[in-house]
Backbone as numpy.savetxt, mean C-alpha at the origin, in Angstrom:
# Nx Ny Nz CAx CAy CAz Cx Cy Cz
13.69 -41.28 -35.22 14.57 -40.13 -35.05 15.83 -40.57 -34.32
16.90 -40.04 -34.78 18.20 -40.34 -34.21 18.50 -39.35 -33.06
19.53 -39.59 -32.34 19.96 -38.73 -31.23 20.29 -37.33 -31.75
20.90 -37.24 -32.90 21.26 -35.94 -33.48 20.01 -35.14 -33.82
18.96 -35.81 -34.26 17.70 -35.12 -34.57 17.07 -34.56 -33.29
17.07 -35.33 -32.23 16.54 -34.86 -30.94 17.35 -33.67 -30.42
18.63 -33.72 -30.57 19.48 -32.61 -30.15 19.15 -31.34 -30.93
18.88 -31.48 -32.23 18.53 -30.33 -33.05 17.18 -29.74 -32.62
16.18 -30.59 -32.33 14.86 -30.13 -31.89 14.96 -29.41 -30.56
15.71 -29.96 -29.63 15.88 -29.33 -28.31 16.61 -28.00 -28.45
17.60 -27.92 -29.32 18.33 -26.67 -29.53 17.42 -25.60 -30.12
16.58 -25.98 -31.07 15.65 -25.01 -31.67 14.65 -24.51 -30.64
14.11 -25.42 -29.82 13.18 -25.01 -28.76 13.86 -24.09 -27.75
15.10 -24.37 -27.40 15.85 -23.52 -26.47 16.06 -22.13 -27.06
16.37 -22.08 -28.35 16.57 -20.79 -29.01 15.27 -19.99 -29.03
14.12 -20.64 -29.27 12.83 -19.96 -29.28 12.47 -19.42 -27.90
12.72 -20.21 -26.87 12.45 -19.75 -25.51 13.35 -18.57 -25.15
14.60 -18.62 -25.54 15.51 -17.51 -25.29 15.08 -16.24 -26.02
14.64 -16.36 -27.26 14.16 -15.20 -28.00 12.90 -14.61 -27.37
12.00 -15.47 -26.93 10.78 -14.98 -26.26 11.14 -14.26 -24.97
12.08 -14.79 -24.22 12.53 -14.15 -22.98 13.18 -12.80 -23.26
14.00 -12.72 -24.29 14.63 -11.46 -24.67 13.59 -10.43 -25.08
12.61 -10.85 -25.88 11.56 -9.93 -26.31 10.75 -9.43 -25.11
10.44 -10.31 -24.16 9.69 -9.90 -22.97 10.50 -8.92 -22.13
11.78 -9.17 -21.94 12.63 -8.26 -21.16 12.73 -6.89 -21.82
12.89 -6.84 -23.12 12.95 -5.55 -23.82 11.62 -4.82 -23.69
10.50 -5.55 -23.84 9.19 -4.94 -23.72 8.96 -4.39 -22.31
9.25 -5.17 -21.30 8.94 -4.75 -19.94 9.92 -3.73 -19.37
11.16 -3.70 -19.84 12.15 -2.77 -19.28 12.27 -1.47 -20.06
12.06 -1.50 -21.38 12.33 -0.33 -22.18 11.09 0.24 -22.89
10.24 -0.61 -23.42 9.09 -0.12 -24.17 7.94 0.28 -23.24
7.61 -0.57 -22.29 6.51 -0.29 -21.38 6.92 -0.63 -19.94
7.79 0.20 -19.35 8.21 -0.10 -17.97 7.12 0.27 -16.96
7.04 -0.48 -15.90 6.10 -0.21 -14.82 6.88 0.17 -13.57
6.40 1.16 -12.83 7.09 1.51 -11.60 6.88 0.46 -10.52
7.87 0.32 -9.68 7.79 -0.59 -8.54 7.71 0.27 -7.29
6.66 0.07 -6.49 6.50 0.80 -5.24 6.71 -0.15 -4.07
7.46 0.31 -3.09 7.57 -0.42 -1.83 6.66 0.29 -0.84
5.64 -0.42 -0.38 4.63 0.15 0.51 4.78 -0.46 1.89
4.64 0.37 2.92 4.69 -0.13 4.29 3.55 0.49 5.09
3.16 -0.20 6.17 2.06 0.24 7.02 2.47 -0.02 8.46
2.36 0.99 9.32 2.78 0.82 10.71 2.14 1.87 11.61
2.10 1.55 12.89 1.73 2.52 13.92 3.02 3.22 14.31
3.05 4.55 14.21 4.25 5.32 14.52 3.91 6.37 15.58
4.93 6.86 16.24 4.76 7.89 17.25 5.37 9.19 16.75
4.57 10.26 16.78 5.06 11.59 16.45 5.51 12.22 17.76
6.81 12.43 17.88 7.37 13.01 19.10 7.43 14.52 18.93
6.74 15.21 19.83 6.67 16.66 19.74 7.48 17.28 20.86
8.06 18.41 20.56 8.86 19.12 21.54 7.95 19.87 22.50
7.99 19.49 23.76 7.23 20.20 24.78 5.78 19.78 24.92
5.30 18.83 24.18 3.92 18.38 24.35 3.87 16.86 24.25
2.69 16.33 24.43 2.52 14.88 24.48 2.76 14.24 23.11
3.41 13.08 23.11 3.63 12.34 21.88 2.30 11.77 21.38
2.18 11.65 20.05 0.93 11.21 19.44 1.21 10.00 18.57
0.35 8.97 18.71 0.45 7.80 17.85 -0.49 7.96 16.67
0.00 7.64 15.47 -0.82 7.66 14.26 -0.45 6.44 13.41
-1.32 6.09 12.49 -1.03 5.04 11.51 -0.40 5.70 10.29
0.69 5.13 9.81 1.38 5.67 8.64 1.36 4.65 7.51
0.91 5.09 6.35 0.98 4.30 5.12 1.99 4.99 4.23
3.07 4.29 3.93 4.22 4.89 3.27 4.48 4.20 1.93
4.86 4.99 0.91 5.20 4.44 -0.40 6.53 5.03 -0.86
7.42 4.18 -1.36 8.69 4.60 -1.92 8.76 4.10 -3.36
9.04 5.02 -4.28 9.14 4.64 -5.69 10.53 4.07 -5.94
10.59 2.79 -6.28 11.86 2.11 -6.52 12.27 2.17 -7.99
11.46 2.79 -8.85 11.83 2.95 -10.26 11.20 1.90 -11.13
11.47 1.89 -12.37 12.42 2.67 -13.15 11.87 3.99 -13.67
10.56 4.28 -13.47 9.97 5.52 -13.94 9.18 6.16 -12.81
8.73 7.42 -13.03 7.92 8.09 -12.03 6.52 7.48 -11.99
5.82 7.73 -10.89 4.46 7.22 -10.71 3.64 8.32 -10.05
2.35 8.37 -10.37 1.44 9.31 -9.73 0.42 8.52 -8.93
0.42 8.73 -7.62 -0.52 8.05 -6.73 -1.84 8.81 -6.74
-2.94 8.08 -6.81 -4.26 8.71 -6.88 -5.01 8.69 -5.55
-4.89 7.61 -4.76 -5.55 7.58 -3.46 -5.01 6.43 -2.62
-5.31 6.52 -1.34 -4.99 5.44 -0.39 -6.26 4.65 -0.18
-6.14 3.33 -0.29 -7.35 2.53 -0.23 -7.12 1.21 0.49
-8.22 0.53 0.73 -8.18 -0.80 1.31 -9.19 -1.67 0.59
-8.95 -2.97 0.61 -9.87 -3.94 0.00 -10.50 -4.72 1.14
-11.83 -4.75 1.16 -12.53 -5.50 2.18 -12.47 -6.98 1.89
-12.45 -7.77 2.93 -12.44 -9.23 2.79 -13.83 -9.70 2.44
-13.92 -10.50 1.40 -15.18 -11.09 0.96 -14.99 -12.60 0.82
-16.09 -13.31 0.72 -16.03 -14.76 0.61 -15.77 -15.23 -0.81
-16.08 -14.39 -1.79 -15.88 -14.77 -3.18 -14.51 -14.31 -3.64
-13.88 -15.09 -4.48 -12.54 -14.75 -4.94 -12.55 -13.58 -5.91
-13.61 -13.42 -6.68 -13.64 -12.37 -7.69 -14.24 -11.08 -7.19
-14.92 -11.09 -6.07 -15.60 -9.90 -5.55 -14.62 -9.05 -4.76
-14.37 -7.83 -5.23 -13.52 -6.89 -4.51 -14.32 -5.64 -4.20
-14.33 -5.25 -2.94 -14.97 -4.02 -2.53 -13.89 -3.11 -1.97
-13.73 -1.95 -2.58 -12.69 -1.01 -2.18 -13.25 0.03 -1.24
-12.41 0.49 -0.34 -12.73 1.61 0.52 -11.59 2.61 0.45
-11.92 3.88 0.29 -10.90 4.92 0.26 -10.67 5.39 1.68
-9.42 5.44 2.10 -9.08 5.79 3.47 -9.16 7.31 3.68
-9.74 7.72 4.82 -9.84 9.12 5.19 -8.55 9.49 5.91
-7.84 10.48 5.40 -6.49 10.80 5.87 -6.50 11.95 6.86
-5.42 12.02 7.64 -5.16 13.17 8.48 -4.27 14.11 7.68
-4.79 15.25 7.24 -4.02 16.07 6.31 -2.84 16.81 6.93
-2.90 17.16 8.21 -1.86 17.99 8.81 -0.96 17.23 9.76
-0.89 15.92 9.63 -0.23 15.09 10.64 1.18 15.56 11.01
2.20 15.41 10.22 3.51 15.83 10.69 3.94 17.18 10.14
3.03 17.92 9.49 3.43 19.13 8.79 3.51 20.36 9.69
2.83 20.32 10.82 2.88 21.47 11.71 3.60 21.08 12.99
4.15 22.06 13.67 4.91 21.80 14.90 4.02 21.42 16.06
2.82 21.98 16.12 1.92 21.70 17.25 0.73 20.87 16.77
1.02 19.71 16.25 -0.02 18.82 15.73 -0.85 18.28 16.88
-2.16 18.37 16.75 -3.09 17.85 17.73 -4.07 16.94 17.01
-4.17 15.70 17.44 -4.99 14.71 16.76 -6.46 15.10 16.72
-6.94 15.82 17.74 -8.35 16.19 17.78 -8.70 17.22 16.71
-7.75 18.04 16.29 -8.00 19.07 15.30 -7.48 18.71 13.92
-7.04 17.49 13.75 -6.41 17.09 12.49 -7.41 16.67 11.42
-8.65 16.47 11.79 -9.64 16.02 10.81 -10.00 17.14 9.85
-10.64 16.77 8.76 -11.15 17.79 7.86 -10.51 17.79 6.49
-9.46 17.05 6.27 -8.81 17.05 4.96 -9.51 16.14 3.97
-10.11 15.09 4.46 -10.80 14.15 3.59 -9.85 13.18 2.93
-10.39 12.24 2.16 -9.57 11.19 1.57 -8.70 11.66 0.41
-8.95 12.86 -0.13 -8.20 13.32 -1.30 -7.33 14.52 -0.97
-6.99 14.71 0.30 -6.27 15.91 0.73 -4.91 16.06 0.06
-4.15 15.01 -0.07 -2.79 15.09 -0.59 -2.65 14.47 -1.97
-3.75 14.14 -2.61 -3.70 13.42 -3.89 -4.21 14.30 -5.02
-3.77 14.05 -6.24 -2.75 13.10 -6.70 -1.35 13.57 -6.30
-0.47 12.60 -6.11 0.90 12.86 -5.69 1.86 12.18 -6.65
2.70 12.97 -7.30 3.68 12.43 -8.25 4.97 12.12 -7.49
5.47 10.89 -7.68 6.70 10.45 -7.04 7.75 10.16 -8.10
8.86 10.86 -8.02 10.00 10.56 -8.87 10.69 9.31 -8.32
11.61 8.76 -9.08 12.33 7.57 -8.64 13.13 7.93 -7.38
12.96 7.14 -6.34 13.66 7.35 -5.08 12.91 8.20 -4.08
11.80 8.82 -4.44 11.04 9.65 -3.52 10.11 8.79 -2.65
9.80 9.34 -1.47 8.93 8.67 -0.51 7.75 9.58 -0.22
6.59 8.98 0.00 5.37 9.71 0.33 4.64 8.96 1.43
4.18 9.68 2.45 3.47 9.07 3.56 2.13 9.76 3.77
1.13 8.97 4.11 -0.15 9.50 4.56 -0.41 8.94 5.95
-1.20 9.67 6.72 -1.42 9.31 8.12 -2.91 9.12 8.38
-3.21 8.16 9.26 -4.58 7.82 9.62 -4.72 7.88 11.14
-5.95 7.99 11.60 -6.19 7.98 13.04 -5.77 6.64 13.62
-5.23 6.62 14.83 -4.76 5.34 15.39 -5.89 4.41 15.80
-7.07 4.96 16.09 -8.20 4.13 16.53 -9.18 3.90 15.37
-8.68 3.41 14.29 -9.46 3.18 13.07 -10.25 1.88 13.24
-11.56 2.00 13.41 -12.39 0.83 13.74 -12.43 -0.21 12.62
-12.49 0.23 11.39 -12.58 -0.72 10.27 -11.32 -1.58 10.19
-10.18 -0.95 10.36 -8.93 -1.72 10.34 -8.83 -2.61 11.56
-9.28 -2.11 12.72 -9.21 -2.89 13.96 -10.05 -4.16 13.88
-11.18 -4.11 13.17 -12.03 -5.31 13.04 -11.33 -6.40 12.24
-10.41 -6.02 11.38 -9.69 -7.02 10.60 -10.45 -7.56 9.42
-11.52 -6.88 9.00 -12.28 -7.37 7.85 -11.81 -6.74 6.54
-10.51 -6.60 6.43 -9.92 -6.08 5.20 -8.89 -7.09 4.70
-8.57 -7.00 3.45 -7.59 -7.90 2.87 -6.26 -7.21 2.64
-6.29 -5.98 2.10 -5.07 -5.26 1.78 -5.25 -3.77 2.03
-4.12 -3.09 2.29 -4.07 -1.64 2.45 -2.95 -1.14 1.58
-3.21 -0.07 0.82 -2.16 0.45 -0.05 -2.60 1.64 -0.86
-1.99 1.79 -2.04 -2.23 2.93 -2.92 -2.66 2.44 -4.30
-3.35 3.31 -5.03 -3.60 3.07 -6.45 -2.96 4.20 -7.23
-2.56 3.90 -8.48 -1.90 4.92 -9.29 -2.77 5.30 -10.48
-2.24 6.14 -11.36 -3.03 6.66 -12.48 -3.40 5.59 -13.49
-2.67 4.50 -13.54 -3.00 3.41 -14.46 -3.88 2.37 -13.79
-4.45 2.72 -12.63 -5.33 1.85 -11.85 -4.63 0.58 -11.39
-3.32 0.65 -11.24 -2.59 -0.46 -10.63 -2.60 -0.25 -9.13
-2.58 -1.33 -8.42 -2.64 -1.27 -6.95 -1.31 -1.72 -6.37
-0.88 -1.02 -5.34 0.38 -1.32 -4.67 0.05 -1.51 -3.19
0.23 -2.73 -2.67 -0.23 -3.08 -1.33 0.93 -3.20 -0.35
0.64 -2.88 0.90 1.59 -3.10 1.99 1.65 -4.59 2.28
2.79 -5.09 2.72 2.86 -6.51 3.09 1.88 -6.83 4.22
1.31 -7.99 4.17 0.36 -8.38 5.23 1.03 -8.48 6.59
2.31 -8.76 6.60 3.02 -8.82 7.88 3.02 -7.45 8.57
3.06 -6.36 7.80 2.98 -5.02 8.38 1.63 -4.79 9.03
0.56 -5.17 8.34 -0.77 -4.94 8.90 -1.03 -5.84 10.11
-0.51 -7.05 10.09 -0.67 -7.95 11.23 0.08 -7.42 12.44
1.28 -6.85 12.23 2.04 -6.27 13.33 1.36 -5.04 13.92
0.68 -4.24 13.08 0.04 -3.02 13.55 -1.32 -3.27 14.20
-1.95 -4.38 13.90 -3.31 -4.66 14.36 -3.48 -4.61 15.89
-2.61 -5.21 16.70 -2.81 -5.10 18.16 -2.75 -3.66 18.68
-1.89 -2.84 18.09 -1.79 -1.44 18.52 -3.04 -0.65 18.13
-3.61 -0.97 16.97 -4.83 -0.30 16.53 -5.99 -0.68 17.45
-6.08 -1.97 17.79 -7.16 -2.42 18.68 -7.00 -1.82 20.07
-5.78 -1.70 20.54 -5.53 -1.07 21.85 -5.94 0.40 21.82
-5.64 1.11 20.73 -6.04 2.51 20.60 -7.56 2.65 20.56
-8.25 1.72 19.92 -9.71 1.74 19.90 -10.28 1.55 21.29
-9.70 0.63 22.05 -10.19 0.39 23.41 -9.93 1.59 24.31
-8.77 2.26 24.13 -8.47 3.46 24.93 -9.44 4.58 24.63
-9.88 4.71 23.37 -10.78 5.80 23.00 -12.25 5.42 23.17
-12.53 4.18 23.58 -13.90 3.76 23.83 -14.66 3.30 22.60
-13.97 3.07 21.51 -14.63 2.59 20.30 -14.78 1.08 20.36
-15.95 0.61 19.95 -16.23 -0.82 19.97 -15.88 -1.41 18.61
-14.67 -1.91 18.47 -14.23 -2.47 17.18 -14.75 -3.87 16.97
-15.35 -4.49 17.98 -15.84 -5.87 17.85 -17.28 -5.95 17.36
-17.93 -4.84 17.07 -19.33 -4.88 16.67 -19.51 -5.54 15.32
-20.70 -5.91 14.99 -21.13 -6.59 13.77 -20.64 -8.01 13.71
-20.27 -8.61 14.81 -19.95 -10.02 14.85 -18.66 -10.40 14.14
-17.83 -9.44 13.83 -16.56 -9.75 13.20 -15.50 -9.93 14.27
-14.41 -10.52 13.91 -13.31 -10.82 14.84 -13.23 -9.93 16.02
């Protein structure tokens, strides 16, 4: 083969790769677009007028587009030793966290894990769920991810840096409330 023949083969391969890339972009952007969610997890303080401030855990999702998404539940994945084994846990939410003016953490229970779900998010909308600050399962650190699942059973996880930053505050809240987060020989 001459140099001109090699140039022709490389040009044809480049054209095929470009066509495949174009087809993939059209498929993923126009025919079957998937929503992108930005999820965050943090310990936040609810500042109340005239009463004591309350710390809660907030799991937040923002729909970045290009289409709407319907969230089905807030969940976590437990850490396992096998790569293929996933055990999910649905998080029990505080249903009335920032919705009332006189929010009291002791009376906030009772909504259950499906209190605010399913939740449809248009592009640009934000949705937050709240958890107790002294969450023993999260404090033990035997989880891998925290986030949301949607109607297509896709999972959207908070960055691990968010959960690592919140972990000392969660453990401190457990110790203040007298919960033993170190039980069962875990961290």
